[in-house]
MIKE-525838 format. One record per atom (N, C-alpha, C): residue number from 1; residue in one letter; y, z, x; atom name. Coordinates in Angstrom, 1 decimal, decimal comma. Layout:
BEGIN
<NUM; a; <Y; Z; X>; CA>
...
//
This chain:
BEGIN
<1; x; <-1,2; 0,0; 0,8>; N>
<1; x; <0,0; 0,0; 0,0>; CA>
<1; x; <1,2; 0,0; 0,9>; C>
<2; x; <2,2; -0,9; 0,6>; N>
<2; x; <3,4; -1,0; 1,3>; CA>
<2; x; <4,4; 0,0; 0,6>; C>
<3; x; <5,1; 0,8; 1,4>; N>
<3; x; <6,0; 1,8; 0,8>; CA>
<3; x; <7,4; 1,4; 1,3>; C>
<4; x; <8,4; 1,2; 0,4>; N>
<4; x; <9,7; 0,7; 0,7>; CA>
<4; x; <10,7; 1,7; 0,2>; C>
<5; x; <11,7; 2,1; 1,1>; N>
<5; x; <12,8; 2,8; 0,8>; CA>
<5; x; <14,0; 1,8; 0,7>; C>
<6; x; <14,7; 1,8; -0,5>; N>
<6; x; <15,7; 0,8; -0,7>; CA>
<6; x; <17,0; 1,4; -1,0>; C>
<7; x; <18,0; 1,1; -0,2>; N>
<7; x; <19,4; 1,5; -0,5>; CA>
<7; x; <20,0; 0,4; -1,2>; C>
<8; x; <20,1; 0,5; -2,5>; N>
<8; x; <20,6; -0,6; -3,4>; CA>
<8; x; <22,1; -0,6; -3,6>; C>
<9; x; <22,7; -1,8; -3,4>; N>
<9; x; <24,1; -2,1; -3,7>; CA>
<9; x; <24,1; -3,3; -4,6>; C>
<10; x; <25,2; -3,5; -5,3>; N>
<10; x; <25,3; -4,7; -6,2>; CA>
<10; x; <25,2; -6,0; -5,4>; C>
<11; x; <25,7; -6,0; -4,2>; N>
<11; x; <25,7; -7,3; -3,4>; CA>
<11; x; <24,5; -7,5; -2,5>; C>
<12; x; <23,9; -6,4; -2,1>; N>
<12; x; <22,8; -6,5; -1,1>; CA>
<12; x; <21,9; -5,2; -1,2>; C>
<13; x; <20,9; -5,2; -0,5>; N>
<13; x; <20,0; -4,0; -0,4>; CA>
<13; x; <19,5; -3,8; 1,0>; C>
<14; x; <19,6; -2,6; 1,5>; N>
<14; x; <19,0; -2,3; 2,9>; CA>
<14; x; <17,7; -1,6; 2,6>; C>
<15; x; <16,6; -2,2; 3,2>; N>
<15; x; <15,3; -1,6; 3,0>; CA>
<15; x; <14,7; -1,2; 4,3>; C>
<16; x; <13,9; -0,1; 4,2>; N>
<16; x; <13,0; 0,3; 5,3>; CA>
<16; x; <11,6; 0,4; 4,8>; C>
<17; x; <10,7; -0,1; 5,5>; N>
<17; x; <9,3; -0,2; 4,9>; CA>
<17; x; <8,3; 0,2; 5,9>; C>
<18; x; <7,1; 0,6; 5,4>; N>
<18; x; <6,0; 0,9; 6,3>; CA>
<18; x; <4,7; 0,7; 5,5>; C>
<19; x; <3,7; 0,2; 6,2>; N>
<19; x; <2,4; 0,0; 5,6>; CA>
<19; x; <1,5; 1,1; 6,2>; C>
<20; x; <1,2; 2,2; 5,6>; N>
<20; x; <0,4; 3,3; 6,2>; CA>
<20; x; <-1,0; 2,8; 6,7>; C>
<21; x; <-1,5; 1,8; 6,1>; N>
<21; x; <-2,9; 1,4; 6,5>; CA>
<21; x; <-2,8; 0,6; 7,9>; C>
<22; x; <-1,9; -0,2; 8,1>; N>
<22; x; <-1,8; -1,0; 9,3>; CA>
<22; x; <-0,8; -0,5; 10,3>; C>
<23; x; <0,1; 0,4; 9,8>; N>
<23; x; <1,1; 0,9; 10,7>; CA>
<23; x; <2,3; 0,0; 10,9>; C>
<24; x; <2,3; -1,1; 10,2>; N>
<24; x; <3,5; -2,1; 10,3>; CA>
<24; x; <4,7; -1,4; 9,6>; C>
<25; x; <5,8; -1,5; 10,3>; N>
<25; x; <7,0; -0,9; 9,8>; CA>
<25; x; <8,2; -1,8; 10,2>; C>
<26; x; <9,3; -1,6; 9,5>; N>
<26; x; <10,5; -2,4; 9,8>; CA>
<26; x; <11,7; -2,1; 8,9>; C>
<27; x; <12,7; -2,9; 9,1>; N>
<27; x; <14,0; -2,7; 8,3>; CA>
<27; x; <14,5; -4,1; 8,0>; C>
<28; x; <15,1; -4,3; 6,9>; N>
<28; x; <15,8; -5,6; 6,6>; CA>
<28; x; <17,0; -5,3; 5,7>; C>
<29; x; <17,9; -6,3; 5,7>; N>
<29; x; <19,0; -6,3; 4,8>; CA>
<29; x; <18,8; -7,6; 4,0>; C>
<30; x; <18,7; -7,4; 2,7>; N>
<30; x; <18,5; -8,5; 1,8>; CA>
<30; x; <19,7; -8,8; 0,9>; C>
<31; x; <20,2; -10,0; 0,9>; N>
<31; x; <21,3; -10,4; 0,1>; CA>
<31; x; <20,8; -10,6; -1,3>; C>
<32; x; <21,6; -10,3; -2,3>; N>
<32; x; <21,2; -10,5; -3,7>; CA>
<32; x; <21,6; -11,9; -4,1>; C>
<33; x; <20,9; -12,5; -4,8>; N>
<33; x; <19,7; -12,3; -5,6>; CA>
<33; x; <18,6; -13,2; -5,0>; C>
<34; x; <19,0; -14,3; -4,4>; N>
<34; x; <17,9; -15,2; -3,9>; CA>
<34; x; <17,1; -14,7; -2,8>; C>
<35; x; <17,7; -14,1; -1,8>; N>
<35; x; <16,9; -13,6; -0,7>; CA>
<35; x; <16,0; -12,4; -1,1>; C>
<36; x; <16,5; -11,5; -1,9>; N>
<36; x; <15,7; -10,4; -2,4>; CA>
<36; x; <14,5; -10,9; -3,2>; C>
<37; x; <14,8; -11,8; -4,1>; N>
<37; x; <13,7; -12,4; -4,9>; CA>
<37; x; <12,6; -13,1; -4,1>; C>
<38; x; <13,1; -13,8; -3,1>; N>
<38; x; <12,1; -14,5; -2,2>; CA>
<38; x; <11,3; -13,5; -1,4>; C>
<39; x; <11,9; -12,4; -0,9>; N>
<39; x; <11,1; -11,4; -0,1>; CA>
<39; x; <10,1; -10,8; -1,0>; C>
<40; x; <10,4; -10,4; -2,2>; N>
<40; x; <9,4; -9,7; -3,0>; CA>
<40; x; <8,4; -10,6; -3,6>; C>
<41; x; <8,7; -11,9; -3,8>; N>
<41; x; <7,7; -12,9; -4,2>; CA>
<41; x; <6,7; -13,1; -3,1>; C>
<42; x; <7,2; -13,1; -1,8>; N>
<42; x; <6,3; -13,3; -0,7>; CA>
<42; x; <5,3; -12,1; -0,6>; C>
<43; x; <5,8; -10,9; -0,9>; N>
<43; x; <4,9; -9,8; -0,9>; CA>
<43; x; <3,8; -9,9; -2,0>; C>
<44; x; <4,2; -10,4; -3,1>; N>
<44; x; <3,3; -10,6; -4,2>; CA>
<44; x; <2,2; -11,6; -3,9>; C>
<45; x; <2,7; -12,7; -3,2>; N>
<45; x; <1,7; -13,8; -2,8>; CA>
<45; x; <0,7; -13,2; -1,8>; C>
<46; x; <1,1; -12,2; -1,0>; N>
<46; x; <0,1; -11,6; 0,0>; CA>
<46; x; <-0,8; -10,6; -0,7>; C>
<47; x; <-0,6; -10,5; -2,1>; N>
<47; x; <-1,4; -9,5; -2,8>; CA>
<47; x; <-1,2; -8,0; -2,3>; C>
<48; x; <0,0; -7,8; -1,9>; N>
<48; x; <0,4; -6,4; -1,4>; CA>
<48; x; <0,7; -5,5; -2,6>; C>
<49; x; <0,2; -4,3; -2,6>; N>
<49; x; <0,6; -3,3; -3,6>; CA>
<49; x; <1,8; -2,6; -3,0>; C>
<50; x; <2,8; -2,4; -3,8>; N>
<50; x; <4,1; -1,9; -3,3>; CA>
<50; x; <4,6; -0,8; -4,2>; C>
<51; x; <5,1; 0,3; -3,5>; N>
<51; x; <5,8; 1,3; -4,1>; CA>
<51; x; <7,2; 1,3; -3,5>; C>
<52; x; <8,2; 1,2; -4,4>; N>
<52; x; <9,6; 1,1; -3,9>; CA>
<52; x; <10,4; 2,3; -4,5>; C>
<53; x; <11,1; 3,0; -3,6>; N>
<53; x; <11,9; 4,1; -4,1>; CA>
<53; x; <13,4; 3,8; -3,8>; C>
<54; x; <14,2; 4,1; -4,8>; N>
<54; x; <15,7; 3,9; -4,7>; CA>
<54; x; <16,4; 5,0; -5,5>; C>
<55; x; <17,7; 5,2; -5,1>; N>
<55; x; <18,5; 6,1; -5,8>; CA>
<55; x; <18,9; 5,5; -7,2>; C>
<56; x; <19,1; 6,4; -8,1>; N>
<56; x; <19,6; 6,0; -9,4>; CA>
<56; x; <21,0; 5,4; -9,3>; C>
<57; x; <21,2; 4,3; -9,8>; N>
<57; x; <22,5; 3,6; -9,7>; CA>
<57; x; <22,6; 2,6; -10,9>; C>
<58; x; <23,8; 2,0; -11,0>; N>
<58; x; <24,0; 1,0; -12,1>; CA>
<58; x; <23,8; -0,4; -11,5>; C>
<59; x; <23,9; -1,3; -12,4>; N>
<59; x; <23,9; -2,7; -12,0>; CA>
<59; x; <22,6; -3,2; -11,3>; C>
<60; x; <21,5; -2,5; -11,6>; N>
<60; x; <20,2; -2,9; -11,0>; CA>
<60; x; <19,2; -3,3; -11,9>; C>
<61; x; <19,6; -3,6; -13,2>; N>
<61; x; <18,6; -4,0; -14,2>; CA>
<61; x; <17,8; -5,2; -13,8>; C>
<62; x; <18,4; -6,2; -13,3>; N>
<62; x; <17,7; -7,5; -12,9>; CA>
<62; x; <16,7; -7,1; -11,8>; C>
<63; x; <17,0; -6,2; -10,9>; N>
<63; x; <16,1; -5,9; -9,8>; CA>
<63; x; <14,9; -5,1; -10,4>; C>
<64; x; <15,2; -4,2; -11,3>; N>
<64; x; <14,1; -3,4; -11,9>; CA>
<64; x; <13,2; -4,4; -12,7>; C>
<65; x; <13,8; -5,3; -13,4>; N>
<65; x; <13,0; -6,3; -14,2>; CA>
<65; x; <12,1; -7,1; -13,2>; C>
<66; x; <12,7; -7,5; -12,1>; N>
<66; x; <11,9; -8,3; -11,1>; CA>
<66; x; <10,7; -7,5; -10,6>; C>
<67; x; <10,9; -6,3; -10,3>; N>
<67; x; <9,8; -5,5; -9,8>; CA>
<67; x; <8,7; -5,2; -10,9>; C>
<68; x; <9,2; -5,1; -12,1>; N>
<68; x; <8,2; -4,9; -13,2>; CA>
<68; x; <7,4; -6,2; -13,4>; C>
<69; x; <8,1; -7,3; -13,4>; N>
<69; x; <7,4; -8,6; -13,5>; CA>
<69; x; <6,3; -8,8; -12,4>; C>
<70; x; <6,7; -8,4; -11,2>; N>
<70; x; <5,8; -8,5; -10,1>; CA>
<70; x; <4,7; -7,4; -10,0>; C>
<71; x; <4,8; -6,5; -11,0>; N>
<71; x; <3,9; -5,3; -11,1>; CA>
<71; x; <3,9; -4,5; -9,9>; C>
<72; x; <5,1; -4,2; -9,3>; N>
<72; x; <5,3; -3,3; -8,2>; CA>
<72; x; <5,7; -2,0; -8,9>; C>
<73; x; <5,4; -0,9; -8,2>; N>
<73; x; <5,7; 0,4; -8,7>; CA>
<73; x; <7,1; 0,8; -8,2>; C>
<74; x; <8,0; 1,2; -9,2>; N>
<74; x; <9,3; 1,5; -8,9>; CA>
<74; x; <9,6; 3,0; -9,2>; C>
<75; x; <10,0; 3,7; -8,2>; N>
<75; x; <10,4; 5,1; -8,4>; CA>
<75; x; <11,9; 5,2; -8,2>; C>
<76; x; <12,6; 5,8; -9,2>; N>
<76; x; <14,0; 6,0; -9,1>; CA>
<76; x; <14,2; 7,5; -8,9>; C>
<77; x; <15,1; 7,8; -7,9>; N>
<77; x; <15,3; 9,2; -7,6>; CA>
<77; x; <16,6; 9,7; -8,0>; C>
<78; x; <16,7; 11,0; -8,1>; N>
<78; x; <18,0; 11,7; -8,4>; CA>
<78; x; <18,9; 11,6; -7,2>; C>
<79; x; <20,0; 10,9; -7,3>; N>
<79; x; <20,9; 10,7; -6,2>; CA>
<79; x; <21,5; 12,0; -5,7>; C>
<80; x; <21,8; 13,0; -6,5>; N>
<80; x; <22,4; 14,2; -6,1>; CA>
<80; x; <21,3; 15,0; -5,3>; C>
<81; x; <20,1; 15,0; -5,7>; N>
<81; x; <19,0; 15,7; -5,0>; CA>
<81; x; <18,7; 15,0; -3,7>; C>
<82; x; <18,8; 13,7; -3,6>; N>
<82; x; <18,5; 13,0; -2,4>; CA>
<82; x; <19,7; 13,3; -1,4>; C>
<83; x; <20,9; 13,4; -1,9>; N>
<83; x; <22,0; 13,7; -1,0>; CA>
<83; x; <21,9; 15,1; -0,4>; C>
<84; x; <21,3; 16,1; -1,1>; N>
<84; x; <21,1; 17,4; -0,5>; CA>
<84; x; <20,1; 17,4; 0,6>; C>
<85; x; <19,2; 16,4; 0,6>; N>
<85; x; <18,1; 16,4; 1,6>; CA>
<85; x; <18,5; 15,6; 2,8>; C>
<86; x; <19,7; 15,1; 2,8>; N>
<86; x; <20,3; 14,4; 4,0>; CA>
<86; x; <20,7; 15,4; 5,0>; C>
<87; x; <20,2; 15,3; 6,3>; N>
<87; x; <20,5; 16,2; 7,3>; CA>
<87; x; <21,9; 15,9; 7,9>; C>
<88; x; <22,1; 14,7; 8,3>; N>
<88; x; <23,4; 14,3; 8,9>; CA>
<88; x; <24,4; 14,0; 7,8>; C>
<89; x; <25,6; 14,4; 8,1>; N>
<89; x; <26,7; 14,1; 7,2>; CA>
<89; x; <27,1; 12,6; 7,3>; C>
<90; x; <26,9; 12,0; 8,5>; N>
<90; x; <27,3; 10,6; 8,6>; CA>
<90; x; <26,3; 9,8; 7,8>; C>
<91; x; <26,9; 8,9; 7,0>; N>
<91; x; <26,1; 8,1; 6,1>; CA>
<91; x; <26,2; 6,6; 6,3>; C>
<92; x; <25,1; 6,0; 6,5>; N>
<92; x; <25,0; 4,5; 6,7>; CA>
<92; x; <23,9; 4,0; 5,8>; C>
<93; x; <24,0; 2,7; 5,5>; N>
<93; x; <22,9; 2,1; 4,6>; CA>
<93; x; <21,6; 2,2; 5,3>; C>
<94; x; <21,5; 2,0; 6,6>; N>
<94; x; <20,2; 2,1; 7,3>; CA>
<94; x; <19,6; 3,5; 7,2>; C>
<95; x; <20,5; 4,5; 7,4>; N>
<95; x; <20,0; 5,9; 7,3>; CA>
<95; x; <19,6; 6,3; 5,9>; C>
<96; x; <20,3; 5,7; 4,9>; N>
<96; x; <19,9; 6,0; 3,5>; CA>
<96; x; <18,5; 5,4; 3,2>; C>
<97; x; <18,3; 4,2; 3,6>; N>
<97; x; <17,0; 3,5; 3,4>; CA>
<97; x; <15,9; 4,3; 4,2>; C>
<98; x; <16,2; 4,7; 5,4>; N>
<98; x; <15,2; 5,5; 6,1>; CA>
<98; x; <14,9; 6,9; 5,5>; C>
<99; x; <15,9; 7,5; 4,9>; N>
<99; x; <15,7; 8,8; 4,3>; CA>
<99; x; <14,9; 8,6; 3,0>; C>
<100; x; <15,1; 7,6; 2,2>; N>
<100; x; <14,3; 7,3; 1,0>; CA>
<100; x; <12,9; 7,0; 1,4>; C>
<101; x; <12,7; 6,3; 2,5>; N>
<101; x; <11,3; 6,0; 3,0>; CA>
<101; x; <10,6; 7,3; 3,4>; C>
<102; x; <11,3; 8,1; 4,1>; N>
<102; x; <10,8; 9,4; 4,6>; CA>
<102; x; <10,4; 10,3; 3,4>; C>
<103; x; <11,3; 10,4; 2,4>; N>
<103; x; <10,9; 11,2; 1,3>; CA>
<103; x; <9,7; 10,7; 0,5>; C>
<104; x; <9,6; 9,4; 0,4>; N>
<104; x; <8,4; 8,8; -0,2>; CA>
<104; x; <7,2; 9,1; 0,6>; C>
<105; x; <7,2; 9,0; 1,9>; N>
<105; x; <6,1; 9,2; 2,8>; CA>
<105; x; <5,6; 10,7; 2,8>; C>
<106; x; <6,6; 11,6; 2,7>; N>
<106; x; <6,3; 13,0; 2,7>; CA>
<106; x; <6,0; 13,6; 1,3>; C>
<107; x; <6,0; 12,7; 0,3>; N>
<107; x; <5,8; 13,1; -1,1>; CA>
<107; x; <6,8; 14,1; -1,6>; C>
<108; x; <8,1; 14,0; -1,1>; N>
<108; x; <9,2; 14,9; -1,5>; CA>
<108; x; <10,2; 14,1; -2,3>; C>
<109; x; <9,9; 12,9; -2,8>; N>
<109; x; <10,9; 12,0; -3,4>; CA>
<109; x; <11,2; 12,6; -4,8>; C>
<110; x; <12,5; 12,9; -5,1>; N>
<110; x; <12,9; 13,5; -6,4>; CA>
<110; x; <13,0; 12,5; -7,5>; C>
<111; x; <11,8; 12,2; -8,0>; N>
<111; x; <11,7; 11,1; -9,1>; CA>
<111; x; <12,3; 11,6; -10,4>; C>
<112; x; <13,0; 10,7; -11,1>; N>
<112; x; <13,5; 11,0; -12,4>; CA>
<112; x; <12,9; 10,1; -13,4>; C>
<113; x; <13,0; 10,5; -14,7>; N>
<113; x; <12,5; 9,7; -15,8>; CA>
<113; x; <13,4; 8,6; -16,1>; C>
<114; x; <12,9; 7,4; -16,4>; N>
<114; x; <13,8; 6,3; -16,7>; CA>
<114; x; <13,2; 5,7; -18,0>; C>
<115; x; <14,1; 5,5; -19,0>; N>
<115; x; <13,6; 4,9; -20,3>; CA>
<115; x; <13,1; 3,4; -20,0>; C>
<116; x; <12,1; 3,0; -20,9>; N>
<116; x; <11,6; 1,7; -20,8>; CA>
<116; x; <12,7; 0,7; -21,3>; C>
<117; x; <12,4; -0,6; -21,1>; N>
<117; x; <13,4; -1,7; -21,4>; CA>
<117; x; <13,7; -1,7; -22,9>; C>
<118; x; <12,8; -1,5; -23,8>; N>
<118; x; <13,1; -1,5; -25,2>; CA>
<118; x; <14,0; -0,3; -25,6>; C>
<119; x; <13,7; 0,9; -25,0>; N>
<119; x; <14,6; 2,0; -25,3>; CA>
<119; x; <16,0; 1,8; -24,7>; C>
<120; x; <16,1; 1,2; -23,5>; N>
<120; x; <17,4; 0,9; -23,0>; CA>
<120; x; <18,2; 0,0; -23,9>; C>
<121; x; <17,5; -1,1; -24,4>; N>
<121; x; <18,2; -2,0; -25,2>; CA>
<121; x; <18,7; -1,4; -26,5>; C>
<122; x; <17,9; -0,5; -27,1>; N>
<122; x; <18,3; 0,2; -28,3>; CA>
<122; x; <19,5; 1,1; -28,0>; C>
<123; x; <19,5; 1,8; -26,9>; N>
<123; x; <20,6; 2,6; -26,5>; CA>
<123; x; <21,9; 1,8; -26,3>; C>
<124; x; <21,7; 0,6; -25,7>; N>
<124; x; <22,9; -0,2; -25,6>; CA>
<124; x; <23,5; -0,7; -26,9>; C>
<125; x; <22,6; -1,0; -27,8>; N>
<125; x; <23,0; -1,4; -29,2>; CA>
<125; x; <23,7; -0,3; -29,9>; C>
<126; x; <23,2; 0,9; -29,8>; N>
<126; x; <23,8; 2,1; -30,4>; CA>
<126; x; <25,2; 2,4; -29,8>; C>
<127; x; <25,3; 2,2; -28,5>; N>
<127; x; <26,6; 2,4; -27,8>; CA>
<127; x; <27,6; 1,4; -28,2>; C>
<128; x; <27,1; 0,2; -28,4>; N>
<128; x; <28,0; -0,9; -28,8>; CA>
<128; x; <28,5; -0,6; -30,2>; C>
<129; x; <27,6; -0,2; -31,1>; N>
<129; x; <28,0; 0,1; -32,5>; CA>
<129; x; <29,0; 1,3; -32,5>; C>
<130; x; <28,8; 2,3; -31,7>; N>
<130; x; <29,7; 3,4; -31,6>; CA>
<130; x; <31,1; 3,0; -31,2>; C>
<131; x; <31,2; 2,1; -30,2>; N>
<131; x; <32,5; 1,6; -29,8>; CA>
<131; x; <33,2; 0,8; -30,9>; C>
<132; x; <32,4; 0,0; -31,7>; N>
<132; x; <33,0; -0,8; -32,8>; CA>
<132; x; <33,5; 0,2; -33,8>; C>
<133; x; <32,8; 1,2; -34,1>; N>
<133; x; <33,3; 2,2; -35,1>; CA>
<133; x; <34,6; 2,9; -34,6>; C>
<134; x; <34,6; 3,2; -33,3>; N>
<134; x; <35,8; 3,7; -32,8>; CA>
<134; x; <37,0; 2,8; -32,9>; C>
<135; x; <36,8; 1,5; -32,6>; N>
<135; x; <37,9; 0,5; -32,8>; CA>
<135; x; <38,3; 0,4; -34,2>; C>
<136; x; <37,4; 0,4; -35,2>; N>
<136; x; <37,8; 0,4; -36,6>; CA>
<136; x; <38,6; 1,6; -37,0>; C>
<137; x; <38,2; 2,7; -36,5>; N>
<137; x; <38,9; 4,0; -36,8>; CA>
<137; x; <40,3; 3,9; -36,3>; C>
<138; x; <40,5; 3,5; -35,0>; N>
<138; x; <41,8; 3,3; -34,5>; CA>
<138; x; <42,7; 2,4; -35,3>; C>
<139; x; <42,2; 1,3; -35,7>; N>
<139; x; <43,0; 0,3; -36,5>; CA>
<139; x; <43,3; 0,9; -37,8>; C>
<140; x; <42,4; 1,6; -38,5>; N>
<140; x; <42,7; 2,2; -39,8>; CA>
<140; x; <43,8; 3,3; -39,6>; C>
<141; x; <43,7; 4,1; -38,5>; N>
<141; x; <44,7; 5,1; -38,3>; CA>
<141; x; <46,1; 4,5; -38,1>; C>
<142; x; <46,2; 3,4; -37,3>; N>
<142; x; <47,4; 2,7; -37,1>; CA>
<142; x; <48,0; 2,1; -38,4>; C>
<143; x; <47,1; 1,5; -39,2>; N>
<143; x; <47,6; 0,9; -40,4>; CA>
<143; x; <48,1; 2,0; -41,4>; C>
<144; x; <47,4; 3,1; -41,4>; N>
<144; x; <47,8; 4,2; -42,2>; CA>
<144; x; <49,2; 4,7; -41,8>; C>
<145; x; <49,4; 4,8; -40,5>; N>
<145; x; <50,7; 5,2; -40,0>; CA>
<145; x; <51,8; 4,2; -40,4>; C>
<146; x; <51,5; 2,9; -40,4>; N>
<146; x; <52,5; 1,9; -40,8>; CA>
<146; x; <52,7; 2,0; -42,3>; C>
<147; x; <51,7; 2,3; -43,1>; N>
<147; x; <51,9; 2,4; -44,5>; CA>
<147; x; <52,7; 3,6; -44,9>; C>
<148; x; <52,5; 4,7; -44,1>; N>
<148; x; <53,3; 5,9; -44,4>; CA>
<148; x; <54,8; 5,7; -44,0>; C>
<149; x; <55,0; 4,9; -42,9>; N>
<149; x; <56,4; 4,6; -42,5>; CA>
<149; x; <57,1; 3,7; -43,6>; C>
<150; x; <56,3; 3,0; -44,3>; N>
<150; x; <56,9; 2,1; -45,3>; CA>
<150; x; <56,9; 2,8; -46,7>; C>
<151; x; <56,6; 4,1; -46,7>; N>
<151; x; <56,7; 4,8; -48,0>; CA>
<151; x; <55,5; 4,7; -48,9>; C>
<152; x; <54,3; 4,2; -48,4>; N>
<152; x; <53,2; 4,0; -49,2>; CA>
<152; x; <52,2; 5,1; -48,9>; C>
<153; x; <52,1; 6,0; -49,9>; N>
<153; x; <51,2; 7,2; -49,7>; CA>
<153; x; <50,0; 7,0; -50,7>; C>
<154; x; <48,9; 6,5; -50,2>; N>
<154; x; <47,7; 6,3; -51,1>; CA>
<154; x; <46,5; 7,0; -50,6>; C>
<155; x; <46,6; 7,6; -49,4>; N>
<155; x; <45,4; 8,3; -48,8>; CA>
<155; x; <44,2; 7,4; -48,8>; C>
<156; x; <43,1; 7,9; -49,3>; N>
<156; x; <41,9; 7,1; -49,2>; CA>
<156; x; <41,9; 5,8; -50,1>; C>
<157; x; <42,7; 5,9; -51,1>; N>
<157; x; <42,8; 4,7; -52,0>; CA>
<157; x; <43,4; 3,5; -51,2>; C>
<158; x; <44,0; 3,7; -50,1>; N>
<158; x; <44,6; 2,6; -49,3>; CA>
<158; x; <43,4; 1,7; -48,8>; C>
<159; x; <42,2; 2,3; -48,7>; N>
<159; x; <41,1; 1,5; -48,1>; CA>
<159; x; <40,1; 1,0; -49,1>; C>
<160; x; <40,3; 1,3; -50,4>; N>
<160; x; <39,4; 0,7; -51,4>; CA>
<160; x; <39,6; -0,7; -51,6>; C>
<161; x; <38,5; -1,5; -51,7>; N>
<161; x; <38,6; -2,9; -51,8>; CA>
<161; x; <39,5; -3,4; -53,0>; C>
<162; x; <39,4; -2,8; -54,1>; N>
<162; x; <40,1; -3,2; -55,3>; CA>
<162; x; <41,6; -2,8; -55,2>; C>
<163; x; <41,9; -1,8; -54,4>; N>
<163; x; <43,3; -1,2; -54,3>; CA>
<163; x; <44,0; -1,8; -53,1>; C>
<164; x; <43,6; -2,9; -52,6>; N>
<164; x; <44,3; -3,4; -51,4>; CA>
<164; x; <45,4; -4,4; -51,8>; C>
<165; x; <46,1; -4,2; -52,8>; N>
<165; x; <47,1; -5,1; -53,2>; CA>
<165; x; <48,3; -5,0; -52,3>; C>
<166; x; <48,3; -4,0; -51,5>; N>
<166; x; <49,4; -3,9; -50,5>; CA>
<166; x; <49,2; -5,0; -49,4>; C>
<167; x; <48,1; -5,6; -49,3>; N>
<167; x; <47,8; -6,6; -48,3>; CA>
<167; x; <48,4; -7,9; -48,7>; C>
<168; x; <49,7; -7,9; -48,8>; N>
<168; x; <50,4; -9,1; -49,1>; CA>
<168; x; <51,3; -9,4; -47,9>; C>
<169; x; <51,7; -10,7; -47,8>; N>
<169; x; <52,5; -11,0; -46,6>; CA>
<169; x; <53,9; -10,4; -46,7>; C>
<170; x; <54,4; -10,1; -47,9>; N>
<170; x; <55,7; -9,5; -48,1>; CA>
<170; x; <55,7; -8,0; -47,9>; C>
<171; x; <54,5; -7,4; -47,7>; N>
<171; x; <54,5; -5,9; -47,6>; CA>
<171; x; <55,3; -5,4; -46,4>; C>
<172; x; <55,1; -6,0; -45,3>; N>
<172; x; <55,9; -5,6; -44,1>; CA>
<172; x; <57,0; -6,6; -43,8>; C>
<173; x; <58,1; -6,2; -43,4>; N>
<173; x; <59,2; -7,1; -43,0>; CA>
<173; x; <58,9; -7,7; -41,6>; C>
<174; x; <59,4; -8,9; -41,5>; N>
<174; x; <59,3; -9,6; -40,2>; CA>
<174; x; <57,9; -10,0; -39,7>; C>
<175; x; <57,7; -9,9; -38,4>; N>
<175; x; <56,4; -10,3; -37,9>; CA>
<175; x; <55,3; -9,2; -38,0>; C>
<176; x; <55,6; -8,0; -38,5>; N>
<176; x; <54,6; -7,0; -38,6>; CA>
<176; x; <53,5; -7,4; -39,5>; C>
<177; x; <53,7; -8,3; -40,5>; N>
<177; x; <52,7; -8,7; -41,4>; CA>
<177; x; <51,6; -9,5; -40,7>; C>
<178; x; <52,0; -10,2; -39,6>; N>
<178; x; <50,9; -10,9; -38,8>; CA>
<178; x; <50,0; -9,9; -38,2>; C>
<179; x; <50,5; -8,9; -37,6>; N>
<179; x; <49,7; -7,9; -36,9>; CA>
<179; x; <48,9; -7,1; -38,0>; C>
<180; x; <49,4; -6,9; -39,1>; N>
<180; x; <48,7; -6,2; -40,2>; CA>
<180; x; <47,5; -7,0; -40,7>; C>
<181; x; <47,8; -8,3; -40,9>; N>
<181; x; <46,7; -9,2; -41,4>; CA>
<181; x; <45,6; -9,2; -40,3>; C>
<182; x; <45,9; -9,3; -39,1>; N>
<182; x; <44,9; -9,3; -38,0>; CA>
<182; x; <44,1; -7,9; -38,0>; C>
<183; x; <44,9; -6,8; -38,2>; N>
<183; x; <44,2; -5,5; -38,2>; CA>
<183; x; <43,3; -5,3; -39,4>; C>
<184; x; <43,6; -5,9; -40,6>; N>
<184; x; <42,8; -5,7; -41,7>; CA>
<184; x; <41,4; -6,4; -41,6>; C>
<185; x; <41,4; -7,4; -40,7>; N>
<185; x; <40,1; -8,0; -40,4>; CA>
<185; x; <39,1; -7,0; -39,8>; C>
<186; x; <39,5; -6,1; -39,0>; N>
<186; x; <38,6; -5,1; -38,4>; CA>
<186; x; <38,1; -4,1; -39,4>; C>
<187; x; <38,9; -3,8; -40,4>; N>
<187; x; <38,4; -2,8; -41,3>; CA>
<187; x; <37,5; -3,3; -42,4>; C>
<188; x; <37,5; -4,7; -42,6>; N>
<188; x; <36,6; -5,3; -43,6>; CA>
<188; x; <35,3; -5,4; -42,9>; C>
//
């Protein structure tokens, strides 16, 4: 089994690897995306079993998907816990990759739970819906403020579909009606 410590960045990754059976070891810097995909595809063609450890970070979904498709084992570690296990305060990408490899080899890697792809997609949809509801609420609050400034006090009746007769071009003077018409799109 090939064990790889990977210091992942959005533009590249620094890896340190060792094969405990043969003693082969080394380091590489892989540019994303083509060079990294080529390297891991070559490992798959050699029928190598791989365990890769990396710190938890963002912008790595494509890389996680690549490793899953290649049926490589991916361990994601707690970045804060890994940071406490660093002996030297000086930090480089090479040293980070070596530290991750050492933690994997010594069976001290602080692995965290990561949701599967379906769960992540569902969470993303829920977050997106939450943001849309927030936008709608902001627009409604702004329109309510405009209505109050114009002397229209209707409270919740302001938002009932049948009671939206205030939604006329002459309701607001000047160009404000354009902004109001645009805003009512969001609350419908």
